[in-house]
N, C-alpha and C positions, 0 to 999 in steps of 0.2 A: 175622276175627282171633281168636285164642285168648282166651277170657275166664277170669279167675282170681278166686278168693276172696281178699279182703284180710284178713290176720291182724293181731291187735292184742295188744301186750304188756299185762300181764306174762306171761300164760299162752299167748299166741299162738294163741288159738282164732279160728275164723272170725267175722268181723264180718258186718254185713248188707250190706257193700259188695262189688260185683263190678265189675271193670274189665277192659278189654282189656290184654294183656300189655305193649304199648308204653307205654300211659298209666301203668300200675302201676309200671313200672320208672322212668319219668321222674319220677313223684311220690315216689319213694323209699319205696314201701310194702313191708311185710314179706309175703313170698310163701312158700307151702308147696312143698317139693320132696321127691322120693323118690330115694334113692341105694341101689343094690344092688351090693355087691362080690362078684364071683364068684371063689372060691378053688379052686385045684387042690391035690391031695395027690400026684398022680402025673402025669408021671414024677418031678417034684420039687415040693416045696411052692412054690406060686407064686400070684400075683394076676393075673387077666386085666384088663389095662388097655385102654380104648379111646383111640385117638388121634382127637381132635376134628377136625371138618371144617375145611379152610382158610378156609371162608366163615363160620364161627361168629362171632357177635358177642361171645362169651365164650371166652377162652383158645383161639384157633384153633391147631390142630395140636399142642396140649399133650396129654400123657397124663393121663387123668382117670378117674373112677370107671367101672366096667364099664358100667353103664347108669343113667340117671337123668334127671330133668326135673321141670318144674312139674306139680302137680295142676291139672287144669282145674276150673272152677267146678262145685261139687256133688260132686266125687269124694271118696271116702274113702281112707284109707291103703292099703287093699287094692288100690285101683285103680291104685296106682303100678306094678303089674306090667304095665300097658298099655305103659309106656315100655320095659320089657324086651322085650316082644314086638315092638314097633316097631323098636327100635334093633338088637336082636341076633337076633330070630327065635326066641327061647327061651321056652318055656312052663313056668313053675314054679307049683306050688301054694303059696299064701301060707303054709301050715303048714310048708313046707320051709324057710322063711327063719328066721334067728335075728336078733331085734331087738337093736340096740346102743344105742338111745336117740336123742336129738335133739341137734343142734348149731345154733348161730346163726353166720351168716357175713355179712360185708360185703365185697364185692369190687368192682373197677372193670373195666368191659368196654372193648371197643375204641373205643367212642364216648364214653368218659370218664364214663359213667353209673354211679352207685353202685347195686349190686344187693344187696338185703337178703333173705336167705333163711333159712327155718326148715327144716332138713333132717332127715327121718326116715331113719335109717341101718339097713341090713340086710346080712347076709352069708349066703352059701349055698355049699355044696360041690358042685362039678360037674367031674368029671374027663373030660368029653367033649372030643374034639379040637377045635382051632380051626376045622377044616374043616366042623364041624357047625353053625357059626353062619351066619346070613344077615344081613348088615349093611345098615342103612339108609343108602344112599349120600348122602342130603342131610345127615345128622347125623354119621355115623361114617366117618372116613377109613380106619382100620385097627384091628385089635386085636392085642395083644402079650401073650405070657406072660412075666411078670417074676418070676424066682425071689425068694422072700422074703428070703433071706439077702443077696442082692446089693442088693435095695432098701434094706435096713437100712444097708448100707455106703454107699450113695449119700447117704443122709440124715445120716450121722454122720462120714464121712471126706472131708475137703476135697479136691476135684478127682477123686474116684473116678468112674469110668464103667464101664458094661458094655454088651454088645450083646444086645438082646432080639430074639427071633424072633417073627414074626407073619404075618398075612394082611391084604391090602388088601380094600377093599369090592368088588373084582372077583374075589376069590379067589386073587390072586397072592401067592406067598410073598415075604416081605420081611424086612428087618432094620432095627434102629434103634439108634444109639448113644445110650444113656440117661445123663444126668447130672442133677444136682439141678434144673437149669434146665429140664428136660424137663417138669416138672409145673407146674400153675398155682400162683401164689403164694397161700398161705393163712396168715393171721396166727397160726393155732393149730397149725401143723404137721400139718394133717389127714392128709396122705399118709404121713408118718412114723408117726403114731399108728396108722393103719390097718394098716401093715405089722406093727407090734407086736401089734395085736389079732388079725390073721390068724394069726400064729404061735401065739398062745395058743389060738385057736379050734381049730387043728389038733391041739393037745394035749388037746382035749376039756375045756378049762377051762369052768366054768360061771359064770353071772352076770356075763358080760362087759358092760361099759358104756363107751361112748365118753367 
């Protein structure tokens, strides 16, 4: 079973404790995670969202960050790219990524366990077609290209929906009707804020911080 470093406040650095992921979650420990948001500028400004596996213990079948997951024990922030290779089959150089800072989150999974995470957030521009991705079937059900302007409307206009186009983990073309409920609940409006930051990122704004 995957082993993780336990982080401690107030600076959330690694403690001397290492636990397996099940025990760490059940104990309510703070755990480090890596999030990479893949942004497209062509054919239209968009965010690539992954649709989580129906078997996931956290937010099954919800649209979530393009790639991400826990750091395993001993990994550094650069090792977060392991998750990107595993989930998407994409290989990025760490220097290509733009850091957006850290966020704290407490969420509840399907087993009613509170999950406490310290998330390192990055963004990268990649206009490659969805067909160039190789999805990890155990983790990723599908990926979708979600235009940023429509994402902003979903988060600000009550009842607004749009249809996103994507590919399943078997390479089959698919569509999804997207509403605000299509995303995991985040107390800090994470997905809305990321759509705003993605738009600013594509305008080449500097010193972006979540």
